[in-house]
C-alpha positions as CSV (number, residue, x, y, z in Angstrom):
1,M,-0.1,0.0,0.2
2,G,1.5,3.5,-1.0
3,D,0.5,6.8,0.6
4,V,-2.6,6.9,2.7
5,T,-4.9,9.8,3.6
6,V,-7.6,9.4,6.3
7,P,-10.3,11.8,5.7
8,R,-11.7,14.3,8.1
9,N,-13.8,12.5,10.7
10,A,-13.1,9.3,9.2
11,T,-12.0,5.7,11.1
12,V,-9.8,3.2,9.1
13,K,-7.8,0.0,10.1
14,L,-4.4,-0.3,9.1
15,A,-1.5,-2.7,9.3
16,K,1.2,-1.3,7.0
17,V,1.8,1.7,4.9
18,E,4.5,1.7,2.2
19,G,5.0,5.6,2.2
20,E,3.4,8.5,3.9
21,L,0.3,8.5,6.2
22,H,-1.9,11.6,6.1
23,L,-4.6,12.2,8.8
24,L,-6.7,14.8,8.2
25,E,-8.7,16.8,11.1
26,R,-10.4,14.2,13.7
27,A,-9.0,11.2,11.6
28,R,-8.7,8.0,13.6
29,V,-6.7,4.8,12.8
30,E,-7.1,1.4,14.4
31,A,-4.4,-1.2,14.3
32,E,-5.4,-4.4,12.9
33,G,-4.5,-7.1,15.5
34,Q,-2.0,-6.5,18.1
35,S,0.9,-5.4,15.9
36,P,1.8,-1.6,15.5
37,V,0.6,0.4,12.7
38,E,4.0,0.3,10.3
39,V,4.4,3.4,8.1
40,S,7.8,3.6,6.4
41,G,7.3,7.1,5.7
42,E,6.2,10.2,7.4
43,V,3.2,10.6,9.4
44,I,1.3,13.9,8.9
45,C,-1.6,15.1,11.2
46,E,-3.4,18.0,10.1
47,G,-5.3,19.0,13.2
48,D,-6.6,16.5,15.9
49,A,-6.2,12.9,15.3
50,E,-6.1,9.4,17.3
51,I,-4.3,6.2,16.7
52,E,-5.9,3.3,18.3
53,G,-2.9,1.1,19.0
54,S,0.9,1.5,18.4
55,L,2.7,3.2,15.7
56,T,6.1,3.1,14.1
57,C,7.1,5.7,11.4
58,S,10.1,7.5,9.9
59,R,8.8,10.9,11.3
60,L,5.8,12.4,13.0
61,N,4.5,15.7,12.2
62,V,1.5,17.4,13.8
63,D,0.2,20.8,12.8
64,H,-2.5,22.6,14.9
65,G,-3.9,19.8,17.0
66,R,-4.0,17.2,19.7
67,V,-2.8,13.6,18.7
68,E,-3.3,10.7,21.1
69,I,-1.7,7.3,20.5
70,S,-3.0,4.5,22.8
71,G,0.1,2.2,22.4
72,D,3.6,2.8,21.7
73,L,5.3,5.6,19.4
74,K,8.6,4.6,17.8
75,S,10.2,7.1,15.0
76,S,13.6,6.6,13.4
77,G,13.5,10.3,12.7
78,E,12.0,13.4,14.4
79,V,8.6,13.9,16.2
80,D,7.6,17.4,15.5
81,V,4.2,19.2,17.2
82,E,3.4,22.6,16.1
83,H,1.0,24.6,18.0
84,G,-0.4,21.4,19.5
85,E,0.1,18.6,21.9
86,L,1.0,15.0,22.0
87,R,-0.3,12.2,24.2
88,I,1.4,8.5,24.0
89,D,-0.3,6.1,26.4
90,G,2.8,3.5,26.0
91,S,6.3,4.3,25.2
92,L,8.2,6.7,23.2
93,D,11.4,6.4,21.1
94,A,12.5,8.7,18.9
95,S,15.8,10.6,17.7
96,A,14.6,14.0,18.6
97,V,11.2,15.3,19.9
98,E,10.1,18.9,19.7
99,V,6.4,19.8,21.1
100,D,4.9,23.4,21.4
101,A,2.5,22.9,24.0
102,R,2.4,19.8,26.0
103,L,3.8,16.2,25.8
104,F,2.5,13.1,27.8
105,V,4.2,9.6,27.7
106,G,2.5,7.1,29.8
107,K,5.7,4.7,29.9
108,S,9.2,5.2,29.1
109,A,10.6,8.0,26.9
110,T,14.0,7.9,24.8
111,A,15.4,10.6,22.5
112,H,18.6,12.6,21.9
113,D,16.8,15.9,22.5
114,F,13.4,16.9,24.1
115,D,12.1,20.3,23.6
116,V,9.0,21.1,25.1
117,G,7.1,24.6,25.2
118,G,4.6,23.7,28.1
119,T,4.4,20.6,30.2
120,F,6.3,17.3,29.9
121,D,5.1,14.4,31.8
122,V,6.7,11.0,31.7
123,G,4.9,8.0,33.6
124,G,8.1,5.8,33.2
125,S,11.7,6.2,32.9
126,I,13.5,8.8,30.5
127,N,16.7,8.5,28.7
128,A,18.0,11.4,26.5
129,T,21.1,14.0,26.2
130,K,19.0,17.1,26.6
131,V,15.7,18.2,28.2
132,E,14.3,21.5,27.6
133,V,10.9,22.5,29.1
134,G,9.3,25.9,29.1
135,G,6.9,25.1,32.0
136,S,7.1,21.8,34.2
137,F,8.7,18.6,33.7
138,R,7.8,15.4,35.6
139,V,9.2,11.8,35.5
140,D,7.6,8.9,37.5
141,G,10.6,6.7,37.2
142,D,14.2,7.3,36.8
143,A,15.9,10.1,34.6
144,N,19.1,9.6,32.8
145,V,19.5,12.9,31.0
146,E,22.8,14.9,30.7
147,E,21.3,18.3,31.0
148,I,17.9,19.4,32.2
149,D,16.7,22.9,32.0
150,V,13.2,23.7,32.9
151,G,11.6,27.2,33.2
152,G,9.2,26.1,36.0
153,R,9.1,23.0,38.2
154,V,11.1,19.8,37.9
155,E,9.9,16.5,39.7
156,V,11.9,13.2,39.2
157,N,10.4,10.6,41.6
158,G,12.8,8.0,40.8
159,K,16.7,8.3,40.9
160,I,18.4,10.8,38.4
161,K,21.7,10.8,36.8
162,C,22.5,14.1,35.3
163,V,25.2,16.4,34.5
164,R,23.4,19.6,35.0
165,L,19.8,20.5,36.3
166,D,18.7,24.1,35.9
167,A,15.2,24.9,36.9
168,G,13.8,28.5,37.3
169,G,11.2,27.5,40.1
170,S,11.7,24.5,42.1
171,A,13.2,20.7,41.5
172,Q,12.6,17.4,43.4
173,V,14.5,14.2,42.8
174,G,14.6,10.9,44.3
175,G,18.1,10.6,45.0
176,G,21.1,9.6,42.4
177,E,23.8,11.8,41.1
178,I,24.0,15.3,39.4
179,S,27.6,15.4,38.6
180,R,28.1,19.1,37.8
181,T,25.4,21.7,38.6
182,I,22.2,22.2,40.5
183,D,20.9,25.5,39.7
184,V,17.5,26.3,41.0
185,G,15.8,29.5,41.6
186,G,13.6,28.6,44.2
187,S,13.8,25.3,46.2
188,F,15.5,21.9,45.8
189,A,15.1,18.7,47.5
190,S,16.0,15.2,47.1
191,L,14.1,12.4,48.8
192,K,17.2,9.7,48.9
193,P,21.0,10.2,49.0
194,L,22.5,12.4,46.4
195,K,25.8,12.8,44.9
196,F,26.5,16.3,43.5
197,D,29.2,18.6,42.7
198,K,27.6,22.1,43.2
199,I,24.3,23.0,44.5
200,D,23.6,26.7,43.6
201,V,20.0,27.5,45.0
202,G,18.3,30.8,45.9
203,G,15.9,29.8,48.3
204,T,15.8,26.4,50.4
205,V,17.4,23.1,49.8
206,T,16.5,19.9,51.6
207,L,18.3,16.5,51.5
208,D,15.9,14.0,53.1
209,E,18.5,11.2,53.4
210,G,21.8,13.2,53.3
211,G,24.3,13.3,50.5
212,E,28.0,13.7,49.2
213,G,29.3,16.1,47.1
214,G,31.0,19.5,46.4
215,T,30.0,23.1,47.1
216,I,26.8,24.5,48.6
217,D,25.6,27.9,47.8
218,V,22.0,28.7,49.2
219,G,20.3,32.0,49.9
220,G,18.0,30.9,52.5
221,R,18.0,27.5,54.3
222,F,19.9,24.2,53.8
223,E,19.0,21.0,55.7
224,S,20.2,17.6,55.5
225,K,18.3,14.8,57.1
226,G,21.1,12.6,57.2
227,N,25.1,12.4,57.0
228,L,26.4,14.9,55.0
229,T,30.2,15.2,53.1
230,F,31.0,18.3,51.2
231,E,33.7,20.7,50.1
232,S,32.2,23.9,51.3
233,I,28.8,25.7,52.6
234,D,27.8,29.1,52.1
235,V,24.2,30.0,53.3
236,G,22.8,33.1,54.0
237,G,20.3,32.0,56.5
238,T,20.4,28.6,58.3
239,V,21.9,25.2,58.0
240,D,20.7,22.1,59.8
241,I,22.6,18.7,59.3
242,N,20.7,15.8,61.2
243,G,23.7,13.6,61.4
244,N,27.2,13.9,61.0
245,G,29.0,16.7,58.7
246,E,32.6,16.3,57.1
247,G,33.7,19.0,54.8
248,E,36.5,21.8,54.2
249,E,34.5,24.9,55.3
250,I,31.4,26.5,56.4
251,D,30.2,30.1,56.1
252,I,26.9,30.9,57.5
253,G,25.3,34.1,58.0
254,G,22.6,33.1,60.5
255,M,22.5,29.5,62.2
256,L,24.2,26.1,62.0
257,E,22.9,23.2,63.9
258,V,24.4,19.6,63.5
259,S,23.1,16.8,65.5
260,G,26.2,14.7,65.5
261,N,29.9,15.2,64.9
262,L,31.3,18.1,62.5
263,H,34.7,17.6,61.2
264,L,36.2,20.6,58.9
265,Q,39.6,20.8,57.3
266,R,39.5,24.4,57.2
267,D,37.3,27.1,58.8
268,L,33.9,27.7,60.3
269,E,32.4,31.2,60.3
270,I,29.1,31.9,61.8
271,G,27.4,35.3,61.9
272,G,24.8,34.0,64.6
273,K,24.5,30.8,66.4
274,A,26.0,27.4,66.0
275,R,24.8,24.2,67.8
276,I,26.9,21.1,67.5
277,G,25.7,17.9,69.1
278,G,28.8,16.1,69.1
279,V,32.5,17.0,68.6
280,L,33.5,20.0,66.4
281,K,37.0,19.4,64.7
282,L,38.6,22.2,62.4
283,A,41.3,24.4,61.8
284,S,39.9,27.7,62.7
285,L,36.4,28.9,64.2
286,E,34.8,32.5,64.3
287,V,31.5,33.0,65.8
288,G,29.6,36.5,66.1
289,G,27.1,35.1,68.5
290,M,27.0,31.8,70.2
291,I,28.2,28.3,69.8
292,E,27.7,25.0,71.7
293,A,29.4,21.6,71.4
294,D,30.3,18.5,73.3
295,L,33.9,19.2,72.6
296,I,35.6,21.9,70.1
297,E,39.3,21.2,68.9
298,A,41.0,23.7,66.5
299,E,44.2,23.5,65.0
300,D,44.7,27.3,64.9
301,E,42.3,29.9,66.6
302,I,39.0,30.1,67.9
303,E,37.3,33.5,68.3
304,V,33.8,34.1,69.7
305,G,32.0,37.2,70.3
306,G,29.2,36.0,72.5
307,R,28.9,32.6,74.2
308,L,30.9,29.6,73.9
309,R,29.4,26.3,75.7
310,T,30.9,22.9,75.7
311,T,30.6,19.8,78.0
312,K,34.2,18.6,77.7
313,G,35.9,21.7,76.7
314,T,37.7,23.8,74.0
315,K,41.1,23.4,72.7
316,A,43.1,25.6,70.3
317,K,46.5,27.2,69.5
318,T,44.5,30.6,70.2
319,I,41.5,31.3,72.0
320,E,39.9,34.8,71.8
321,L,36.9,35.8,73.7
322,G,35.1,39.1,72.9
323,H,33.8,41.8,75.6
324,R,31.1,40.3,77.9
325,S,31.3,37.1,76.5
326,E,30.9,33.9,78.5
327,A,32.6,30.5,78.1
328,I,31.2,27.6,80.0
329,G,33.8,24.4,79.7
330,V,37.4,24.4,80.2
331,L,39.6,26.4,77.9
332,V,42.8,24.9,76.7
333,G,45.3,26.8,74.4
334,G,48.6,28.1,73.5
335,R,47.5,31.6,73.9
336,V,44.0,32.5,75.5
337,K,42.8,36.2,75.3
338,I,39.5,37.0,77.3
339,G,37.8,40.5,76.7
340,D,36.5,42.9,79.2
341,N,33.9,41.8,81.5
342,A,33.9,38.3,80.2
343,R,32.9,35.1,82.3
344,V,34.9,31.9,82.2
345,E,35.6,28.8,84.0
346,D,39.1,26.8,84.1
347,V,41.7,28.0,81.9
348,Y,45.0,26.1,80.7
349,A,47.3,27.9,78.8
350,D,50.8,29.0,77.9
351,T,49.7,32.4,78.1
352,V,46.4,33.9,79.6
353,E,45.6,37.6,79.1
354,M,42.3,38.6,80.8
355,G,40.9,42.1,80.3
356,E,39.2,44.3,82.9
357,G,36.6,42.8,85.0
358,V,36.8,39.4,83.9
359,R,35.6,36.5,86.3
360,A,37.6,33.1,86.1
361,G,37.5,29.8,88.0
362,N,41.2,28.1,88.0
363,V,43.9,29.4,85.9
364,Y,47.2,27.3,85.0
365,A,49.7,28.9,82.7
366,K,53.3,29.6,82.1
367,N,52.5,33.5,82.0
368,A,49.4,35.3,82.9
369,R,48.1,38.7,82.9
370,F,45.1,40.3,85.0
371,E,43.8,43.6,84.4
372,S,41.8,45.8,86.8
373,R,39.0,44.3,88.8
374,C,39.4,40.9,87.7
375,R,38.2,38.0,90.2
376,I,39.7,34.6,90.3
377,S,37.5,32.3,92.3
378,G,39.8,29.1,91.8
379,E,43.6,28.9,92.1
380,V,46.2,30.4,90.0
381,R,49.4,28.5,89.2
382,Y,52.2,29.6,86.9
383,S,55.6,28.5,86.2
384,E,57.4,31.8,84.7
385,R,55.7,35.2,85.2
386,I,52.5,36.7,86.4
387,E,51.3,40.2,86.0
388,A,48.2,41.7,88.0
389,E,47.0,45.1,88.6
390,P,46.5,45.9,92.3
391,D,42.6,45.6,92.4
392,V,42.6,42.1,91.1
393,E,41.1,39.7,93.5
394,F,42.4,36.2,94.2
395,A,40.6,33.7,96.1
396,K,43.8,32.4,96.9
397,P,47.3,33.6,96.4
398,P,48.8,32.8,93.0
399,T,51.5,29.9,93.5
400,R,54.7,29.5,91.3
401,T,55.3,26.0,90.2
402,D,57.4,24.0,87.9
403,N,54.8,21.2,87.4
404,L,51.5,22.9,86.1
405,P,48.6,20.4,86.1
406,K,48.2,18.7,82.6
407,P,45.1,20.1,80.8
408,P,42.1,17.7,80.7
409,L,42.2,17.7,76.8
C-alpha cells in the first residue's frame, strides 16, 4: 500500500503503509490485530487525530492539533508538534522530539533531545541527552539525562543521573547523582541520598537522606536529614544537618545546627549561632554570636564574640573571647585572650591575658596577665611570670610551680 490519506472525521483500520500517512482533522486509525501500525515514511497530522494501538514511522509531524496514541510510538526520525500537543499512553522512542504545548508519555521516553514549550510528563523512565521545557517536567521513574533546563518545576520521583539540572522555579528528585551543577531559583529537594558537585539555589534545599558532594551555595535555608560530606557550605540563613557533617569549610550568616559530629579541614564562620551535638574539629573557628558543642578542637584559632558552651571543653592554639562574652567549659590553648567583663571557667594555657572585670575559675599558665577588677574564684598556678593590677581579687594567692597540672584535653 502506497501513501494513505484518512479523510476528516473518518476511521480506518491499517496494518502497514509503504509511504506516507496523512491524517486530516479528527481522523482516527485503528491497528489491525496486536501489531503496531507500520508506516515506512512520514506521518502527517493536520489537526486532531487518534491512533488506537501502537505506531512505527520514520517521522511524525503534527500541525495545530492534539494527537493521541493509545500504544507506543517509535520514530526513526524526529517527532515535531507545532501549535499542539501529543499524548502517548505507551512508550516513546525517537531521534528528537519538539512539542510546542504539552507532551505526555505513559511509559518510558527515549530520544536524543526533548524540547517542550509547556509541560512534559513521563509515566516511566526517560533517557536523553538534553531536555528543555518551558513549564514543568515530571518523571515518575528514573531520569538519565545529561542536561535538564526547565523554566518552572522539575519532579523526578525515581533516581536521577544528570550532569546539569537548571530550574527557574523548584526541583525535586528521588536521589541519584548530578555530577556538575544544580541551579534552581526557588527550592530543591532530594528524597534519597544524592551525589553532587555544586548546589546553587536561591531559596531552600532539603536532602531527606543526606548526600555527598562539593560546594553548597544557598540563599535561604539548607537542611540535610542524614550524614553529609561536602567541600564548602555558604548559606545566607540557616543550615541544619541531622547527622554527621564532614567537609572543608562553612560560612553561614545565620544559624548552624548539627546533631552529630562536625569535622572541617579548614574554617567555620558563623554570623549568628551554632549548635553541634557532638565533637567539632576544624582548623579555625569564628562565631559572632553563640556556639555550643560537646567538644571543640581547633588546629589554629578560635574567636567567639558571644557565648561559648562545651561539655568537655575547648582546645586551640589561640582562643579569643570578646567583651562581655561567656565560656562554659574548660579552655585549653597556647594563648588565651579574654575580653573585658567576660565570664569563664577553668583555663589552661601557655599565655593567659584577661581584660578588665573578667570573672574566672582556676587558671594554670606559664605566663598570665590580669587587668583591673578581675576576680579569680579558684586557684592560680604559673611557671614563669604573672602580672596583675592592684585591684585584682584572688581567692587564693597565686602559686609558682615547675609542674603545672596537665590539661584535661
